[in-house]
VOLUM-64993 format. One line per 10 residues: number of its first residue (from 1); for each residue x, y, z of N, C-alpha, C. Coordinates in pm, whole numbers, plus 32768, in hexadecimal, padded with zeros to 4 digits. Atoms other than C-alpha are relative to their C-alpha. Layout:
BEGIN
NUM> X/Y/Z/X/Y/Z/X/Y/Z; ...
REM end
This chain:
BEGIN
1> 7FC9/7F93/8050/3C24/3836/79A4/7F93/803B/7FA6; 8061/7FBE/8057/3B4A/3938/78F4/8033/8002/7F6F; 7FE0/7FF9/808F/3B3E/394E/7778/7FD6/808B/7FCE; 8017/7F75/802A/3B60/3AB5/76F6/8010/8007/7F69; 7FFD/7FF4/8092/3B03/3ACD/7586/7FF1/8093/7FDB; 8000/7F73/8029/3B4A/3C1B/74DE/7FF0/8008/7F69; 8012/7FE3/808E/3ABE/3C7F/738D/8040/8088/7FE6; 7FB1/7F86/800D/3BC6/3D80/732E/7FCF/8058/7F8E; 801E/7F9C/8067/3B7D/3EBC/726D/806B/806A/8000; 7F98/7F9A/8008/3C57/3FDA/71FB/7FEE/806C/806B
11> 8019/7F99/7F9B/3BAF/40C8/72F2/7FC7/7FC4/8081; 803D/803C/7F8A/3AD2/3FFD/73DE/7FF9/7F68/7FF0; 8003/8092/7FFE/3ACA/3E8E/7440/7F95/7FCF/805F; 8068/803F/7FAF/39BC/3DAB/74CC/803B/7F8E/8050; 7FCC/8067/7FA5/3A0A/3CCE/75F8/7F8E/7FAA/8032; 805D/805E/7FC2/3953/3B96/766A/804F/7FA4/805B; 7FB9/8052/7F9E/39C6/3AE7/77A7/7FA3/7F91/802F; 804B/8074/7FCE/394E/3989/77FF/804F/7FBB/806E; 7FC0/8050/7F99/3996/38B9/7930/8029/7F7A/7FC4; 7FD6/8084/8030/3A32/375F/7911/7F89/7FA7/7FE1
21> 8079/8050/8018/38CF/36D2/7918/7FB4/8030/7F85; 803F/7FD1/807A/386F/379E/77E5/7F99/806E/8013; 8062/7F96/7FE6/3795/38A8/788A/803F/8089/7FE6; 7FD1/7F78/8019/37B6/3A11/7816/7FFF/804F/8083; 7FF5/7FB4/7F83/3834/3AE0/793B/8015/8095/7FE6; 7FEA/7F72/801D/3886/3C26/788A/8000/8016/7F69; 7FF9/7FD2/808B/3850/3CD7/773F/800F/8097/8002; 7FEE/7F6F/8006/38CD/3E30/76ED/804A/8027/7F80; 7FBE/7FC9/8076/3954/3F0E/75D9/8064/8069/802E; 7F96/7FA7/7FD5/3A9F/3FC4/7600/804A/8039/7F88
31> 7FA1/7FCF/8063/3B8E/409D/753D/806E/7F97/7FF4; 7F9F/806D/8017/3C85/3FAB/74A0/8081/8014/804F; 7F80/7FEA/7FBC/3DB6/404F/7539/7FF1/800E/8097; 8015/800A/7F6F/3D19/403F/7695/7FFD/7F6E/802F; 800B/808D/7FDE/3D1C/3EC3/7686/806E/7FD3/8060; 7F93/8029/7FA8/3E70/3EA2/772D/7FE0/8023/8091; 8026/7FD8/7F78/3DF3/3F63/785B/7F92/7FA6/8036; 806C/8059/7FD6/3CBB/3E8B/7865/8036/7F77/8027; 7FC9/8085/7FE5/3D81/3D45/7854/8059/8001/807C; 7FAA/7FF7/7F89/3E6F/3DC0/7963/7FAF/7FF2/8080
41> 8054/8009/7F8A/3D4A/3DCC/7A55/7FB7/7F7D/800F; 8046/8081/7FFA/3CD6/3C69/7A0F/805C/7F94/8038; 7FAF/8074/7FD8/3D4A/3B23/7AB0/802C/7FB3/7F84; 7FCB/804D/8071/3E07/3A2E/79D6/7F8D/7FBC/7FB4; 806D/8033/8053/3D20/39D2/78B4/8039/7FCF/7F7B; 7FDC/8021/808A/3D26/3942/7758/7FC5/806C/7FA7; 8028/7F91/8056/3D19/3A60/765D/7FFE/7FCE/7F70; 8011/8030/8089/3C93/3A0F/7501/7FE1/8075/7FA4; 8018/7F98/8065/3CAC/3AFA/73D6/800E/7FC1/7F76; 7FF5/802B/808B/3C8C/3AD2/725E/8074/804A/7FBF
51> 7F92/7FBF/8045/3DB0/3B1D/7176/7FD2/8080/7FBB; 801B/7F7F/803F/3DB0/3C8B/710D/8078/8059/801E; 7F8D/7FA7/7FEF/3E96/3DB9/710D/8022/8019/8093; 7FEA/7FE1/7F72/3E68/3DF7/7282/801D/7F85/8054; 7FFF/8079/7FAF/3E76/3C8B/72EF/8084/7FE8/8048; 7F80/8024/7FC3/3FEB/3C5F/732F/8027/805F/8071; 7FE4/7FA2/7F94/400F/3D9C/73FC/7FAF/7FE2/807D; 8056/8021/7F8F/3EE7/3D3E/74D8/802C/7F7B/803E; 7FD8/8083/7FCD/3F5C/3BD4/74F4/8082/8009/8050; 7F82/7FF3/7FB8/40BB/3C38/755B/7FEA/8044/8088
61> 801D/7FBD/7F81/4032/3D26/7663/7FBE/7FA1/8062; 8044/8061/7FAA/3F4F/3C12/76E9/8063/7F99/8036; 7F9F/8064/7FD5/406D/3B1A/76F5/805F/8039/806A; 7FA9/7FC1/7F9C/414C/3C10/77B2/7FBB/800D/8087; 804D/7FF4/7F84/4034/3C34/78B3/7FE1/7F79/803E; 8012/8085/7FC8/4033/3ABC/78EB/7F88/7FB4/7FCE; 8074/8046/8037/3F00/3A5F/781E/802B/7F98/7F99; 7FED/8065/8069/3EED/392C/7741/7FBF/8036/7F81; 802E/7FB7/8076/3ECB/39B4/75E0/7FED/7FA3/7F89; 801C/8048/807C/3E30/3926/74A3/7FDC/8066/7F92
71> 8027/7FB4/8076/3E2C/39D0/734F/7FCA/7F9C/7F9B; 8041/8065/8054/3D33/3909/7281/8011/8027/7F6D; 7FF0/7FE1/808F/3D81/38F2/710A/7F7C/802D/7FC1; 8078/7FCD/8042/3C8E/39B4/7030/7FBA/7F95/7FAF; 803C/806C/804F/3C59/387A/6F5D/7FAD/7FA0/8056; 8046/805D/7FA7/3BD1/37C5/7091/7F82/803B/803D; 806C/7FC5/7FB2/3AE3/38BF/712B/7F76/7FE8/7FC2; 8082/8019/803E/39CF/3883/702C/7FC5/7F7B/802E; 802F/8083/7FD4/39BB/3716/7091/7FDA/8000/8093; 8021/7FF7/7F72/399C/3785/71FE/7F7C/8046/8019
81> 8083/7FC0/7FF1/3856/383B/71BB/8001/8095/7FF0; 7FF9/7F70/8014/38D2/399C/717F/7FC1/8023/7F79; 8044/7FDA/807B/37EC/3A3B/707E/7F9F/7F97/7FCD; 805C/806B/802A/3703/390B/7079/7F78/803A/7FDA; 8084/7FD9/8031/35B4/392B/6FC4/7FFD/8091/7FCE; 7FF5/7F7B/803D/362C/3A6B/6F21/7FDE/8071/8061; 8017/7F9B/7F99/360A/3B25/7068/8082/8015/804C; 7F7D/7FE6/7FC5/3748/3BCB/70E2/7FFC/8085/804B; 7FEF/7F88/7FAD/3769/3CBF/7202/8076/7FE7/805C; 7F8E/800E/7FA5/388A/3D02/72EE/7FD9/7FAE/807B
91> 802A/8048/7F89/37C2/3C7E/7414/7FF1/7F6B/7FE4; 8010/808E/8023/3763/3B39/7363/8087/7FBD/7FE9; 7F7D/803B/801C/38C9/3B03/72EF/804D/7FE4/8081; 7FBA/8014/7F80/395A/3B32/744C/7FC1/7F8D/804E; 8044/806E/7FBB/3853/3A49/74DD/8025/7F79/7FC4; 7FE0/807F/8043/389E/393D/73D9/808D/7FD2/8024; 7F76/8025/7FDF/3A15/3945/741C/800D/7FD2/8092; 7FF6/8025/7F73/39EB/3938/7595/7FBC/7F7A/801B; 8049/807E/7FEB/38ED/381C/7581/8050/7F89/7FCF; 7FAE/806F/8034/39CE/3743/74A8/807B/7FEB/8056
101> 7F89/800D/7FAD/3AFB/378C/7585/7FE4/7FB0/807E; 8024/804D/7F88/3A3F/36F7/76AE/7FFC/7F6A/7FE4; 800E/808E/8023/3A16/35AE/75F0/807D/7FC4/7FC1; 7F8F/8032/8050/3B52/3595/751B/807D/8051/8021; 7F80/7FB9/7FF2/3CC1/35E9/754C/8024/8036/7F76; 7FF1/7FC6/8085/3CCB/36D3/7421/8092/800B/7FD7; 7F76/7FED/8031/3E04/36D1/7348/801E/8094/7FEF; 7FD7/7F75/800E/3ECA/3812/732E/806E/800B/7F97; 7F91/7FE5/8059/3FA5/38A3/7220/8079/8027/8054; 7F87/7FDA/7FB8/410C/38EA/7281/7FFE/8096/801D
111> 7FFA/7F72/7FDA/4133/3A31/733E/8093/802A/7FFB; 7F72/7FDB/800E/427C/3ACB/72C4/802B/8063/806A; 7FC7/7FA2/7FA0/4361/3B8D/73A7/7FF4/808F/7FC9; 800F/7F73/8027/434E/3D09/73A4/806B/8028/7F9B; 7F94/7FDE/805F/449F/3D20/72F1/7FE1/7FCE/7F74; 8022/8036/8084/4426/3C40/71D7/7F91/8052/7FBF; 806C/7FAE/8039/42E8/3D0D/71AC/8035/8087/7FD1; 7FC7/7F7E/8026/43B3/3E4E/71A5/8051/7FF3/7F7F; 7FB2/8014/807B/449C/3DBF/709D/7FA6/7FED/7F86; 805F/8011/806E/4377/3D52/6FC6/7FC6/8086/7FD6
121> 8039/7F7C/801E/42E0/3EAD/6FE0/8066/8057/7FB8; 7F98/7FB0/803F/442A/3F52/6F89/8015/7FD7/7F6F; 7FEC/8030/8089/445D/3E76/6E56/7F87/8022/7FA8; 8078/7FDF/804D/42F4/3EAF/6DE9/7FFC/8093/7FDA; 8000/7F72/801E/431A/4028/6E01/806C/8023/7F9A; 7F9A/7FEC/8068/445D/401B/6D3B/7FCA/7FD6/7F78; 803B/802F/807E/43A6/3F51/6C31/7F9D/8065/7FC9; 8061/7F9D/802F/4297/405C/6C23/8047/8076/7FBF; 7FB3/7F95/803F/43A0/4164/6BD9/8031/7FD7/7F75; 7FD1/8031/8082/4431/408E/6AC2/7F8E/7FFA/7F9D
131> 8075/8009/8057/42D5/4050/6A35/7FD3/8089/7FD0; 8028/7F78/8025/4281/41C3/6A3C/8060/803A/7F99; 7F9F/7FCE/8061/43C4/4219/6987/7FEC/7FC0/7F77; 8016/8046/8080/437E/4111/687D/7F87/803A/7FB7; 8078/7FC8/803F/4221/41A0/683F/801B/8089/7FC4; 7FE1/7F7B/8034/42A6/4302/6818/805B/7FF6/7F86; 7FA7/8014/8073/43BC/428C/6731/7FB1/7FD4/7F85; 804F/8031/8071/42BD/41D6/665A/7FAC/806D/7FC0; 804B/7F91/803C/41EF/4314/662F/805A/8053/7FA5; 7FA3/7FB3/8053/4323/43C7/65AA/8025/7FAF/7F83
141> 7FE2/8053/8075/4379/42A2/64C8/7F8C/8006/7F9B; 8073/7FF5/8059/4217/42B3/643D/8000/8083/7FB3; 7FF8/7F7E/8044/4245/4425/63F1/806C/7FFE/7F95; 7F93/8007/8061/4392/43E0/6344/7FD6/7FB3/7F83; 802E/804C/8075/42F1/42D9/6265/7FA2/8053/7FAA; 805A/7FA9/804C/41E3/43D0/6206/804A/806B/7FB2; 7FAF/7F9B/8045/42F5/44C6/61A0/805C/7FC1/7F98; 7FA9/8044/8061/43A4/43BF/60CE/8091/7FFE/802A; 7F77/8000/7FCD/44D9/43C8/61AA/8020/7F79/803E; 7FD4/8081/7FCB/45A1/429A/6214/806D/8018/8068
151> 7FA0/7FEE/7F92/4655/4297/6363/805D/7F88/8006; 7F9F/806C/7FF8/4794/41CE/637E/7FF4/7FB2/8081; 8004/8056/7F8B/47C9/40BA/647B/8048/8041/8075; 7FC2/7FCC/7F86/4821/410C/65E2/7FAF/7FD9/8079; 8043/8024/7F84/47C0/40E2/674C/7F9C/806A/8029; 8064/7FA1/7FD0/46A1/4188/6801/803D/807D/8040; 7FC7/7F87/7FC4/4783/4272/68CE/8030/8067/7F9A; 7FCE/7FA1/8065/4809/430C/678B/7F93/8029/7F9D; 806B/7FE9/8061/46B4/4322/66DF/7FEB/8094/7FE5; 801C/7F71/8012/4674/4495/671C/8070/8044/7FB2
161> 7F8F/7FC3/8045/47D0/44F6/66A8/7FFF/7FDD/7F6C; 8001/802A/808C/47AC/442D/6567/7F8F/8042/7FB2; 8071/7FBD/8044/4658/44C4/6517/8022/8092/7FE4; 7FDA/7F73/8014/46DC/4626/6547/8066/800E/7F90; 7F9A/7FFA/806A/4808/45DD/646A/7FC2/7FE8/7F77; 8040/801F/8080/4724/4550/635B/7FAA/8074/7FCD; 8062/7F9B/8029/4622/4669/6359/8035/808F/8005; 7FC7/7F7A/7FF8/46F1/4797/63BA/7F9B/8069/8029; 8059/7F91/7FDD/4633/48E1/63BF/7F70/7FE7/7FD9; 8088/801E/802C/4500/4841/6320/7FAE/7FB7/806A
171> 8044/804D/7F97/44A5/4792/6465/7F92/8053/8040; 806F/7FB3/7FC4/434A/4808/64DA/8009/8001/8099; 7FFF/7FF3/7F6E/4314/4878/6641/7FC0/7F87/8044; 8045/806F/7FBE/4223/475B/668A/8052/7F80/7FFE; 7FA6/8074/8001/4329/465A/6626/8073/8017/8063; 7F97/7FE0/7FA0/4437/470C/66EF/7FD1/7FE6/808F; 8038/801A/7F7B/4350/46F5/681C/8006/7F6A/8020; 7FF7/8090/7FED/4341/457B/67EF/8090/7FD4/801B; 7F74/8025/7FEE/44BA/4567/67D6/8031/8026/808C; 7FDA/7FDB/7F78/44E2/4622/691E/7FC9/7F9D/8066
181> 803A/8066/7FA7/43FA/4527/69C2/8054/7F80/7FF9; 7FAC/8076/800E/44CE/440A/6935/8081/8010/804F; 7F84/7FE8/7FB7/4608/44A8/69C5/7FEA/7FFC/8097; 801E/8002/7F71/4565/44DB/6B19/7FEA/7F71/8031; 8018/808B/7FD9/44ED/4373/6B23/8081/7FAF/7FFD; 7F7F/8047/8009/4645/42F6/6AB6/8055/801C/807C; 7FB4/7FDE/7F87/46E5/43B1/6BD8/7FC9/7FB7/807A; 803D/8044/7F8E/45ED/431D/6CD1/801A/7F69/7FFA; 7FE3/8090/800F/461F/41BE/6C43/8090/7FE3/8026; 7F74/8012/7FDB/4796/41EA/6C68/8014/8000/8096
191> 7FF7/7FFD/7F6E/476E/4247/6DD6/7FC7/7F81/803E; 803D/807C/7FCE/4687/411E/6E10/805D/7F89/7FE9; 7FA5/806E/801E/4783/4036/6D69/8076/7FFE/8061; 7F91/7FFA/7FA1/4899/40B0/6E4F/7FD6/7FC7/8088; 8032/8034/7F81/47C4/4066/6F81/7FEE/7F69/7FF8; 8018/808F/8011/4762/3F13/6EF7/8083/7FB2/8002; 7F7F/8044/8004/48CA/3EB2/6EAD/8042/8000/8089; 7FC7/7FFA/7F79/4935/3F25/7007/7FBE/7F9B/805D; 8047/8062/7FAD/4828/3E52/70AE/802C/7F72/7FDF; 7FD7/8086/8029/488D/3D22/6FE3/808E/7FE0/802F
201> 7F75/8017/7FD6/4A00/3D4E/7035/800A/7FEC/8097; 7FFB/800A/7F6E/49B6/3D6E/71A9/7FBE/7F81/8034; 8045/807A/7FD7/48E7/3C2E/71B1/8055/7F87/7FD7; 7FA7/8072/801B/49BA/3AF2/71CE/7FC0/7F9E/7F9E; 8043/805D/805A/48B5/3A18/7121/7FFF/8035/7F72; 8001/7FC4/8086/4894/3B09/6FFB/808A/7FF9/7FC0; 7F78/8005/8038/4A0E/3B16/6FD1/8020/7F75/7FCA; 7FE5/8088/802F/4A1F/399D/6FB5/7FAC/7FDD/7F86; 8055/801A/8075/48FB/3990/6EC1/8037/8044/7F84; 7FCB/7FB7/8073/49A7/3A8F/6DE4/807F/7FC2/7FC6
211> 7F90/804A/803D/4AC7/399B/6DAA/7FD0/7FAA/7F8C; 8038/804C/8071/49DD/38E8/6CB6/8005/8058/7F84; 7FFB/7FB0/807B/4A1C/395F/6B4F/7F75/802F/7FD6; 807F/7FC8/802D/4907/3A44/6AD3/7FAC/803C/806E; 804F/7FCF/7F8E/4885/3A93/6C31/8041/807D/8038; 7FD0/7F81/7FCB/48AC/3BFD/6C9A/7FB8/8026/807F; 8038/7FD2/7F81/483C/3CCD/6DC0/7F67/7FFF/7FFF; 8093/7FFD/8007/46D2/3CF2/6D45/7FC8/7F73/8013; 8031/808A/7FF6/46A0/3B7B/6D19/8017/7FC7/808C; 7FE0/8037/7F7C/474E/3B22/6E60/7FA5/803A/806B
221> 8053/7FC0/7F98/468D/3C20/6F30/7F6E/7FD6/7FF3; 808B/802C/8013/453E/3BC3/6E96/7FEF/7F6F/802C; 8009/808E/7FDB/4586/3A50/6ECC/7FFB/7FF2/8098; 7FFC/8009/7F6E/45DE/3A7E/703B/7F7F/8038/803D; 807A/7FC4/7FCC/44B0/3B60/7073/7F88/7FA5/7FEC; 8074/8055/801E/43BC/3A6D/6FCD/8002/7F7E/804E; 7FF7/8080/7FB8/443C/392D/706F/7FF8/8017/8096; 8006/7FD3/7F75/4470/39D9/71C1/803E/7F9D/8061; 7FCE/8066/7FA3/44AC/3897/7282/801B/7F81/7FAF; 7FDB/8072/8055/456B/3785/71CB/7FCE/7F7D/803C
231> 8030/8079/7FBF/44F2/3684/72CA/7F71/7FDC/7FDB; 8089/801E/802B/4393/369D/7236/7FFC/7F94/7F95; 7FFD/805A/8073/4401/35C2/7113/8061/7F8E/801A; 7FAD/8077/7FE8/4484/345F/712C/805C/7FE2/7F8C; 7FB2/801F/8077/4506/3445/6FC7/8001/8077/7FA1; 7FFA/7F97/8067/456B/3520/6EA3/7F83/7FFC/7FA8; 8077/8009/8055/443F/349C/6DDF/7F8A/8049/8040; 806B/7FB6/7FBE/4355/352D/6EE5/800D/8096/7FE8; 7FEA/7F72/801D/43F3/3683/6EB1/7FD9/801F/7F71; 8021/7FEB/808E/43D5/3662/6D36/7F69/7FFF/7FEA
241> 8091/8004/800B/4268/3605/6D5C/7FC0/807C/803C; 8033/7F88/7FBE/422A/3725/6E4D/800D/807B/7FA6; 7FE6/7F8F/8058/42BA/3815/6D4B/7FB7/7FF4/7F7A; 804D/8010/807B/41D9/378C/6C37/8054/7FDD/7F87; 7FA6/8021/806E/42FA/3708/6B65/7FFA/7F6D/7FD9; 8011/808D/8024/427B/35A2/6B44/7F88/7FF2/7FA3; 8070/8010/805E/4191/351C/6A35/7F7D/7FE3/8049; 8084/8024/7FCF/401C/3512/6A7A/7FD1/7F7E/7FBE; 8034/807C/8038/3F48/33E2/6A2C/7F68/8002/8003; 8091/800C/8008/3DE3/33A2/69BE/7FE1/7F72/7FCF
251> 8010/808D/8020/3DB4/322A/69CB/7F83/7FC7/8043; 8074/8043/7FC9/3C87/314F/6A05/7FF1/7F78/7FBE; 8010/8089/8034/3C52/2FD7/69E1/807A/7FDB/7FAC; 7F91/802A/8056/3D24/2F5F/68BA/8041/8075/7FB7; 7FC9/7F8B/8047/3D61/30C0/6837/8066/8046/8058; 7F97/7FB7/7FBA/3EA5/3168/689D/802B/8077/7FAA; 7FDB/7F87/8047/3EF5/32CC/683B/8059/8056/8058; 7FA4/7FA6/7FBB/4023/3395/68AA/7FEF/808C/7FC8; 8017/7F76/8027/3FF9/350D/68A5/8080/8052/8010; 7F8F/7FA6/7FE9/40E1/3638/68AD/8011/8014/8096
261> 7FE5/7FED/7F71/4171/36AC/69F9/7F85/803B/8047; 8077/7FD7/7FB5/4072/36F3/6B0A/7FF9/8096/8018; 7FFA/7F70/7FE4/40E3/385D/6B42/7FC1/8022/8086; 802E/7FE4/7F78/4080/383F/6CAF/806C/804E/804A; 7F9C/7FBD/7FAD/412D/3906/6DBE/8024/808B/7FCE; 7FDB/7F74/801D/41E3/3A54/6DA4/802E/8012/7F6F; 7FE1/7FF0/808F/41E3/3ABE/6C36/807E/8053/7FEB; 7F8A/7FAC/8012/42EF/3BC9/6C66/8081/7FB0/800E; 7F8A/8054/7FEF/43EB/3ACA/6CE6/8011/7FA1/7F8A; 7FF9/8059/8074/4394/39D9/6BCD/8039/804A/7F87
271> 7FD1/7FB0/8071/43D2/3AF1/6AD3/8096/8019/8009; 7F71/7FE3/7FF6/4529/3B4D/6B5E/8054/7F81/7FF4; 7FB6/807D/8013/4591/39DE/6B67/800F/7FE0/7F6C; 7FF5/8015/8091/4542/39C3/69F4/8066/8061/7FC5; 7F9C/7FA0/802E/460B/3B02/69B9/808C/7FD5/8027; 7F7E/8034/7FD6/4729/3A69/6A81/802C/7F8E/7FA5; 7FE0/806D/805B/4715/3937/699F/8033/8036/7F7A; 7FD1/7FC2/807C/4737/3A13/686A/808C/803C/8013; 7F7C/7FC7/7FE5/485D/3AC9/690A/806A/7F92/8007; 7FA3/8071/7FF7/4902/397B/6958/801F/7FC9/7F76
281> 7FEC/8034/8088/48D1/3904/67F1/8062/8056/7FB1; 7FAC/7FA3/804E/4982/3A3C/676D/8087/801B/8042; 7F82/7FEB/7FBB/4AA1/3A2D/6867/8073/7FC8/7FAD; 7F8B/802A/804A/4BF5/3A16/67C2/807A/7FFB/805C; 7F80/800A/7FBA/4D4A/39AB/6844/7FF0/7FEF/8097; 8012/801D/7F72/4CC6/3930/6992/7FF1/7F68/800F; 8002/8094/7FFC/4D22/37C0/69C8/7F90/7FC7/8057; 8068/8034/7FA6/4C27/3798/6AE5/7F79/7FF7/7FBB; 8082/7FFE/8044/4B0A/37E1/69F2/7FF4/7F94/7F96; 8003/805B/8072/4B6B/36E1/68EC/7FA8/7F85/8016
291> 8056/8076/7FEE/4AC5/35AA/6988/7F6C/801F/7FF0; 808D/7FDC/800C/4975/365A/69A7/7FDF/802B/7F72; 8017/7FD8/808A/4997/36F0/684C/7FF3/7F86/7FA6; 8008/807B/8050/49D8/3597/67B8/7F7E/7FB6/801B; 807F/8042/7FDD/48B0/3507/6874/7F8A/8045/7FBB; 806D/7FB5/8040/47CB/361C/67F6/8002/7FEF/7F69; 7FF6/8012/8092/4850/35EE/6693/7FC4/7F7A/7FD6; 803A/8082/8021/47F0/347E/6698/7F67/8005/8005; 8091/7FEF/7FF9/468F/34DA/6707/7FCE/8051/7F89; 8027/7FAC/8071/4681/35E5/65F8/7FF9/7FB0/7F7F
301> 8000/8051/8079/46D6/34E8/64EA/7F82/7FA9/7FF8; 8076/8057/7FFE/45B1/340D/6557/7F7D/804E/8001; 8080/7FBE/7FE6/44A8/350C/65BE/7FF8/8090/7FD0; 8003/7F74/8028/450A/3664/653E/8039/805C/806A; 7FB8/7FA3/7FA9/45AA/3798/65D4/7FAD/802E/8076; 8051/7FC9/7F93/4486/381F/66A2/7FEA/7F9A/806F; 8012/8069/7F9B/443E/36D5/674F/8082/7FE5/8048; 7F7E/8017/7FC1/45B1/36AB/678E/801E/8069/8069; 7FE6/7F96/7FA0/45C3/37FB/683D/7FAA/7FF0/807E; 8055/8019/7F8B/449C/37A8/691F/8037/7F8A/8050
311> 7FC5/8074/7FBC/453D/3657/696C/807E/802A/804C; 7F87/7FD0/7FBD/4682/3709/69BF/7FDC/8055/807A; 802E/7FB2/7F8C/45C6/37FC/6AA2/7FD6/7FA3/8071; 8027/8061/7F9A/4531/36D0/6B57/807A/7FC2/8041; 7F86/803A/7FC7/468A/3637/6B82/8048/8066/8059; 7FC3/7F99/7FAC/4710/3783/6C06/7FB9/800B/8086; 804C/7FFA/7F82/45F7/378C/6D08/802A/7F8F/805D; 7FD5/8071/7FAF/4660/3632/6D7E/808E/800F/8034; 7F75/7FEA/7FD6/47D2/368D/6D89/8006/8067/8070; 8002/7F99/7F98/478A/37C7/6E53/7FCC/7FC6/8084
321> 8034/8042/7F87/46BE/36F4/6F46/806D/7FAF/8045; 7F98/8056/7FC6/47DD/35FD/6F76/8070/8053/803F; 7F96/7FAB/7FC9/48DE/3712/6FAC/7FD3/803D/8084; 8035/7FC4/7F85/4801/37BC/70AF/7FF5/7F97/806F; 8014/806A/7F9C/47AC/3674/715E/8084/7FD0/803A; 7F81/803B/7FD4/4916/35F7/716F/8064/8068/802F; 7FA2/7F98/7FD7/49BB/3748/71B3/807F/8000/7FAF; 7F8B/800B/8057/4AA7/3719/708B/7FFC/806B/7F94; 7FFD/7FAC/8076/4B05/37D1/6F4C/7FF8/7FA9/7F83; 8011/804C/807D/4AD4/376D/6DE1/8084/7FBF/7FD6
331> 7F8C/804C/8031/4BC2/3663/6D5E/7FD9/7FC6/7F78; 8021/802C/8086/4BB5/3634/6BE4/8023/7F70/7FE5; 7FD9/808C/8016/4C5F/34E1/6BFD/7F90/7F9F/8024; 8072/8056/7FDC/4B2C/3450/6CA7/7F9B/7FFF/7F91; 805D/7FFA/806F/4A58/34C9/6B87/802C/7FAB/7F8B; 7FCD/804D/8072/4B3B/3419/6A8E/7FD6/7F6E/8009; 8028/808C/7FF1/4AD1/32C8/6B1D/7F72/7FE8/7FCD; 808B/800F/802B/4969/330D/6AB0/7FF4/8000/7F69; 8008/7FF9/8092/49C4/332F/693F/7FF5/7F74/7FC4
REM end
């Protein structure tokens, strides 16, 4: 089997092909989006790429064509000789990856399904709309403070209306322009939320995950997209570790030091799990939420509110894993046994 190492670039990519004996049989440079056509004309090979924006699309195309695919983690490639001696070129990088592949069965990161990648992209673009709206709102709030005006409490969708009511005819054109942008972004966010909720309702796994108190469509869809294949994890603790919700450690010899959470893995999912924990804490008149609320309250008494919320987010990640794995729905009575 040949070893096809590809140093991917946004426009062009470098290819180095070695035989099973380690001899270079081909080197060439192609347009990145011509790679699928190139791989279609090759016999079954092992395709090696480094993690980057283009990696998953190329890897999926190679796998569909029957090639054995490896996406090497970016944290590993340095130890394989990529960029050694402060000399880095596309040709050297492709040669280094192909040479190591001939000697070692290189590990690969998980290659998510196309649907999971699409869901991640959709959620990320929705987040960018929310972030843009927040930045524009903050510019208007800064102007209001400079004018000595105080805006009452309210939600982001009503922000423009409240500012107009406060300022009346004194509102400058440049502020009105900002308010129109806020309204346009709010409308787009609303449309994105409808699509997101529809996708979550149509997915059986998401529907079951949303039976957990505090977990809504955003959290459920992000969780399913990030985990992708529940069979990758043997235990709930492995999922919690993958999401960076477990404590780090810096110990040596007789010295033991526990650190804050590792923050490894998908940061966006970790963030929404913490938000779900806060939502769960504030839930009222929902008996299913009481066991988890009591558990979090006991942690809060010992360690403080912020640590308790991160601990609750970690527990939610484990509960969601168990529900997905077992094909069940949330049962608050099971949680009561953990108190």
